[in-house]
Each structure stands twice: as structure tokens, then as C-alpha cells.
C-alpha positions in Angstrom: 38.3 -2.5 -71.3 38.3 -2.5 -67.6 41.1 -2.6 -65.1 44.2 -4.6 -65.9 46.8 -6.1 -63.7 50.1 -4.3 -64.2 51.9 -5.7 -61.2 54.0 -8.4 -63.0 55.1 -6.0 -65.8 56.2 -3.5 -63.2 58.0 -5.9 -61.1 60.0 -7.1 -64.2 60.8 -3.5 -65.0 61.7 -2.5 -61.4 65.3 -1.6 -62.1 64.2 0.9 -64.7 61.3 2.2 -62.6 63.6 3.3 -59.9 65.0 5.9 -62.2 63.5 9.4 -61.8 60.8 10.5 -64.3 63.0 13.5 -64.8 65.8 11.3 -66.2 66.9 13.2 -69.4 66.7 10.1 -71.5 63.1 9.5 -70.4 62.2 13.2 -71.2 64.0 13.7 -74.5 64.6 10.2 -75.8 66.9 10.0 -78.8 69.1 13.1 -79.0 70.7 12.2 -82.3 69.4 12.6 -85.8 65.6 11.8 -86.0 63.0 11.3 -88.6 60.4 13.2 -86.6 59.9 14.9 -83.3 57.0 14.2 -80.9 56.1 16.6 -78.2 53.8 16.7 -75.2 52.3 19.1 -72.6 53.7 19.4 -69.2 51.5 16.9 -67.4 51.8 13.2 -66.7 48.9 11.9 -68.9 50.1 13.8 -72.0 53.6 12.6 -71.5 52.5 8.9 -71.2 50.4 9.3 -74.4 53.4 10.8 -76.2 55.5 7.9 -75.3 52.9 5.4 -76.5 52.7 7.2 -79.8 56.5 7.2 -80.2 56.8 3.6 -79.3 54.1 2.5 -81.9 55.6 4.7 -84.6 59.2 3.2 -84.0 57.9 -0.4 -83.8 55.6 -0.3 -86.9 57.7 1.9 -89.2 61.3 1.7 -88.2 61.5 5.6 -88.1 63.5 7.3 -85.4 61.5 9.5 -83.0 62.9 12.2 -80.8 60.8 12.7 -77.7 60.7 16.3 -76.6 58.0 15.8 -73.8 57.1 18.1 -71.0 57.3 21.2 -73.3 54.8 23.3 -71.3 51.2 24.3 -71.3 48.8 24.1 -74.3 49.9 27.3 -75.9 53.5 26.2 -76.0 52.9 22.7 -77.6 50.4 24.3 -80.0 52.9 26.9 -81.1 55.6 24.3 -81.5 53.5 22.3 -83.8 52.5 25.2 -85.9 56.1 26.2 -86.2 57.2 22.6 -87.1 59.4 22.3 -84.1 57.5 19.2 -83.3 55.4 17.3 -85.9 52.8 15.6 -83.5 51.6 15.4 -80.0 48.5 14.2 -78.0 45.8 16.7 -77.8 42.1 17.0 -76.8 39.1 17.9 -79.1 37.5 20.4 -76.7 40.9 22.2 -76.3 41.4 22.6 -79.9 37.9 23.9 -80.7 37.3 26.1 -77.7 40.9 27.2 -76.8 42.8 27.3 -80.1 40.0 28.3 -82.5 37.6 29.9 -80.1 34.7 28.1 -81.6 31.6 26.5 -80.0 31.7 22.9 -79.1 28.8 20.5 -79.0 28.3 16.8 -78.4 31.3 14.5 -78.5 30.6 13.7 -82.2 30.0 17.3 -83.1 33.2 18.4 -81.4 35.3 15.7 -83.1 33.9 16.8 -86.5 34.6 20.4 -85.7 38.1 19.5 -84.6 38.9 17.9 -87.9 37.5 20.7 -90.0 39.3 23.4 -88.0 42.7 21.6 -88.1 42.5 21.1 -91.8 42.7 24.9 -92.2 46.2 24.7 -90.7 47.2 21.5 -92.6 46.8 19.4 -89.5 45.0 16.1 -88.9 43.4 14.6 -85.8 43.7 10.9 -86.0 41.5 8.1 -84.3 40.5 9.1 -80.8 42.2 7.1 -78.1 39.0 6.0 -76.4 38.6 8.2 -73.3 37.3 11.8 -72.5 39.5 13.6 -70.0 37.3 16.5 -69.1 38.0 19.2 -66.6 36.3 18.9 -63.2 36.1 20.5 -59.8 37.0 18.3 -56.8 36.6 18.5 -53.0 37.2 16.3 -50.2 34.3 14.2 -48.7 34.5 16.4 -45.7 34.1 19.6 -47.6 31.3 18.1 -49.7 29.4 17.2 -46.5 30.1 20.5 -44.7 28.7 22.6 -47.5 26.2 20.1 -49.0 28.0 20.1 -52.2 26.9 17.9 -55.2 27.0 20.1 -58.2 28.8 23.2 -59.6 25.7 25.3 -58.8 26.0 24.2 -55.1 29.6 25.2 -55.1 28.8 28.6 -56.7 26.6 29.4 -53.7 29.3 29.1 -51.2 32.4 29.9 -53.4 33.0 33.2 -51.7 34.0 31.3 -48.6 36.4 28.9 -50.4 39.8 28.9 -52.1 40.3 27.2 -55.5 43.7 25.7 -56.4 44.3 25.1 -60.2 47.0 24.7 -62.8 48.1 28.1 -64.1 46.4 27.8 -67.5 43.1 26.8 -65.8 43.0 30.3 -64.3 42.9 32.2 -67.6 41.8 29.9 -70.5 38.4 30.9 -71.8 37.2 27.3 -71.8 38.1 26.9 -68.0 37.7 29.2 -65.0 36.8 32.5 -66.6 33.9 30.9 -68.5 32.9 28.8 -65.5 32.9 31.9 -63.4 30.7 33.7 -65.6 28.2 30.8 -66.3 27.8 29.9 -62.7 28.4 33.2 -61.0 31.2 31.4 -59.2 33.5 33.8 -57.4 36.0 32.2 -55.0 37.6 34.0 -52.2 40.9 33.3 -53.7 42.2 31.5 -56.8 45.7 30.1 -56.7 47.7 29.0 -59.7 50.0 26.1 -59.0 51.5 22.9 -60.3 49.3 19.7 -60.3 51.3 17.9 -57.7 51.2 20.8 -55.3 47.5 21.2 -55.8 46.6 17.6 -54.8 49.1 17.7 -51.8 47.3 20.8 -50.5 43.8 19.6 -50.8 44.9 16.3 -49.2 46.2 18.3 -46.3 43.0 20.3 -46.0 45.1 23.4 -46.9 42.9 24.0 -50.1 39.1 23.8 -50.4 38.5 23.2 -54.1 40.9 21.8 -56.8 40.6 21.7 -60.5 41.0 18.2 -61.8 41.0 16.1 -64.9 38.5 13.2 -64.8 41.4 10.7 -65.4 43.7 12.0 -62.7 45.1 9.1 -60.6 45.0 11.2 -57.4 41.2 11.3 -57.5 41.1 7.8 -56.3 44.3 7.9 -54.2 43.0 10.9 -52.2 39.3 9.8 -52.5 38.0 13.2 -53.8 34.5 13.9 -54.7 34.0 15.1 -58.3 31.2 17.6 -58.4 28.6 17.5 -61.3 28.9 20.1 -64.0 25.1 20.5 -64.0 24.9 23.2 -66.6 27.3 21.4 -69.0 30.0 24.0 -69.2 33.0 21.8 -70.0 33.0 20.4 -73.6 34.1 17.0 -74.5 37.8 16.5 -74.3 38.5 13.3 -76.3 42.2 12.6 -76.5 44.0 11.8 -79.9 47.1 12.4 -82.0 47.4 15.7 -83.8 49.9 15.4 -86.7 51.1 17.8 -89.4 49.9 16.9 -92.8 53.4 17.3 -94.3 54.7 14.6 -91.9 51.9 12.2 -93.0 52.6 12.9 -96.7 56.2 12.0 -96.1 55.5 8.9 -93.9 51.9 7.8 -94.5 52.6 4.7 -92.6 52.5 6.8 -89.4 48.7 7.2 -89.7 48.1 3.4 -89.6 50.6 3.0 -86.8 48.8 5.5 -84.5 45.4 4.5 -85.5 46.0 1.0 -84.0 45.7 2.8 -80.6 42.3 4.2 -81.5 39.6 3.2 -78.9 42.2 1.3 -76.8 42.4 3.4 -73.7 39.3 3.8 -71.3 39.0 6.5 -68.7 39.6 3.9 -66.0 42.8 2.7 -67.8 44.1 6.3 -68.0 43.4 7.0 -64.5 45.3 3.9 -63.4 48.3 4.8 -65.6 48.4 8.3 -64.2 48.3 6.8 -60.7 51.3 4.6 -61.5 53.4 7.7 -62.3 52.1 9.4 -59.2 53.5 6.4 -57.3 56.9 7.1 -58.7 57.1 5.0 -61.9 58.6 6.4 -65.1 56.2 7.6 -67.8 58.0 5.9 -70.7 58.0 2.5 -68.8 54.3 2.9 -67.8 53.4 3.6 -71.4 55.4 0.7 -73.0 54.0 -1.8 -70.4 50.5 -0.8 -71.2 51.1 -1.3 -74.9 52.5 -4.7 -74.1 49.6 -5.6 -71.9 47.0 -4.8 -74.6 48.9 -6.7 -77.3 50.2 -3.8 -79.4 53.9 -4.4 -78.5 55.9 -7.5 -77.8 58.0 -8.0 -74.6 
């Protein structure tokens, strides 16, 4: 799909973009009666995707969607879905298989099929993948990579006792993240610090942190010019993004499936990295989401 020029759309939307992304309306959307509730995790990309999903549902079906985004980490959104506090949200295949069901992953295709099979046990469905794989990664500055001759995770493991790792809180204890990574690579950092994503990137940019966990679609990777190290033993599974929806919602409103599947395959990793970077620059997630849907022809201006 390649890069797209968002400049015109953002200039036209500038009065709205100046609003903070913590604006209550941007975070919760409609607060009155709603036909369904969509949630999201507490990071930029997931919030953007939730807004895209909500926009498409409202445009194609006429249903009213309440947006309860920025709920929290994976366990919070997953529990909300199972409890029917929300009826759908954006999720990732590797997270579902490895973190929620504690099963083995495989290739992208194998992990997707395993995802669908496991979700069916809980009356859930994974719709068409959105087109990108947002895998975990470990990042360092070019200076750190040169100083320690780092290219792979195995290289990093050899010098990890001298370095500090900064990561989101859930990265420090999920079995498909640092604990498993530590065991496979014998990677034991001098210190592991849990922190918010924004703080992590600020610290590594200031050289106050040696290594940062990252998502391959993070906008800050390009902004800060970080080096992504190679997962040479293939620890991290595929994390293809897509909507997870309760079966009872689809039974009640089957048109939601068709609406969301229109987004299938429409977002590349490069696209998602650029969208995330826009929010890092101060633009609101809901506006970034809507402008992208307009740019690719799924919504009208």
C-alpha cells in the first residue's frame, strides 16, 4: 500500500487536531444509549484501530457505537470482552494464542487458524486480519548498537548484564514477552524497569535507557532513529491485528461482520507506523483514524 500523504487531510482538520487526545469525547465517544460498545487497550495503535472499527460500523450499519477506549492492558480488555462489558476490540493473533490460551503459536497462517479455533470455545470470532503484523521487538540507539556490536538478540544477551531494559509493565511479566525471552536467550539485564510507552522512548532518546521494548509499528522507531535487533531464534510469534467480536453481537447484527471485513488487508506495517507517529506528534487518535479511512476510500469526506 505504501506511504500516503496525509498533510492535506490534517490541515483541513487542524481545528479539531488541536484538541488533546485525552478529550473525553475522543476517549468515550457517545455517552448516551448505544447498540454496542467497542473497547481498546491503552496504547495509541489499539485506540486508532478501535476508532476505525467504530467509524465503519456506524457508517455502514447505522448502529450507534459507544467507544470506551484506553481501558488498560491486555488482561483488562480481554476480561471486559468475556464479561460483555464491551462486545469487540482490536486484538493480535499471537497475544490470543500465547497469552490468553497459553498455547503454542506457529507460522502466521497456523497462528491465525489456531486463534479462530480457540476463540470459538468462548463464542468469539476473529474477523479478517487488517493487513499488518505488529510484533514485539527490542530496540537500541545506533550508538549503543555500535558500542556493543549489537545486531541480534543473541548479541544483546551476551552483554545484557551491563544494560538496563525499559518496557511497558505487561511486557515484564507476560509469558510471551520478557520471561520467555529471558529463558530462551539467557538474557538477564542489570535492571528491568516497567514504564509507560511515552516515558520509555523519551528515556532512550536521552540516553537514560539502554534497551527498550518496542512494537514494530511504533512511530517513534523512525522519529528517534532506533535500531531494531533481530529475533534470531524466532521467539516472538506473529501478532497480526484484527477485530475480535462476540458471537452474540454478530448474531444480533450480522451486518457488522461485512462492515469490519472491508478493512481486511488494508493497513500495512508502514501505514500503521505512520499513523502512530501522527498521534505522537499530537494529533487525536479519532481524527487520525477517520482521515485514514477517507484516504483509502472507505469513508467519504
